Structures are given as structure tokens and as C-alpha cells.
N, C-alpha and C positions, 0 to 999 in steps of 0.2 A: 855641477852644471845646473843652471836654472831651467825651470820648466819651459820657458820661452825658447831658450837656446836649444834645448833637447828637441822640442817640436820642430823648430826651424831646421835643425840639422837632419832630422828624419825626412822632412819634406824635400830638402836639398838632395838627399840620397836618391830619392825617387825621380826628381824632375831635372837634375843637372844634365848638361849636354852629353855627358858620358855616364849618366846615372842608370839606376836599376831598370827603368822603363826602356831605355835605349838598348841595354844589354839583353832585354827580353825580345828585341826585334821591333820595337815601336820607334817611331821617329821623334826627335826632339822638337817640341813646339814652344818657342819662347813665350807666347801668350799663355800657354797652359801653365808654365812655371810661374808667371806673374799672377795668374788667377789663383793658383795654390797659395802663393805668398799672401795674397789678400785674405784668403780664408784663414790662414794662420793669424794674421793681424786681428781679424774679427773674433776668433776664438780666444786669443790672449786678452783682448779688451773686454771679453765677456758680453759681446753684442749678441742678442738673441737671433738676429737675422741680418743678412747682408744682401745687397742687390748688385748683381753684375750681369753683364750680357756679353756674348761673343758670337762670332760668326760660326756657321756650321764647320765642323772639323777642327775646332781649336782645342778640343779635349776638356770641355767643361765638366763632364761627368766625373772623370778621374781626378780632375783638379779640385773638385768639391769633396768627393768621397774619401780619397786617401788621407788628406789632412784631418778630416773628421774621425776616421778610424784610428789614426795615430793618436789624436787628442784624447779620445775616450779610452784607448788602450793605456796611455800613460796615466790617466786618472783612475784606471781599473774600474771603469763604469761601462754599462751597456749602451749601445746606440743602434738605432735602426736607420738605414739609409734606403729611401724609397724613390 
């Protein structure tokens, strides 16, 4: 399995309509899933920064943080999310 496929698969596990977040009692937000997919695209492309915005309540924080944590976990590197 390629790194991109692995990262995308992990992110899908979190943000799918019946994914991990929903099983933890959170609601599925399609915009959050799309935001997370954009973060994956940026990470795979090696872009140092991406710009995206969304309305209040769209889950931007988790959509940014979870792909970053998975990305650096797969690379076995440290990351700080602030």
C-alpha cells in the first residue's frame, strides 16, 4: 500500500459517514471530510502551507489536526499542533 493510499484510508476511517468520529458520538459533517481530504492532498504534495476557510461548526480543527497527526505518525516524525 502506498503512503498516499494509507494516509487517505486512515482519514476516511475518521471522517466517513459511519466513521470513527460518528461512532464516538460526533455528527458527520461532509464539509469536515472534504477539508480533511484537502489537508491530505497538501501533505502528499509536500505543500508547506494550505489556505482554507469554513463556517463556524464545520469541524476545521479536527479536519486539520487528525490528518497531520496521521501523516507524521506514518513518517515516524514528531509534530506539534497548536
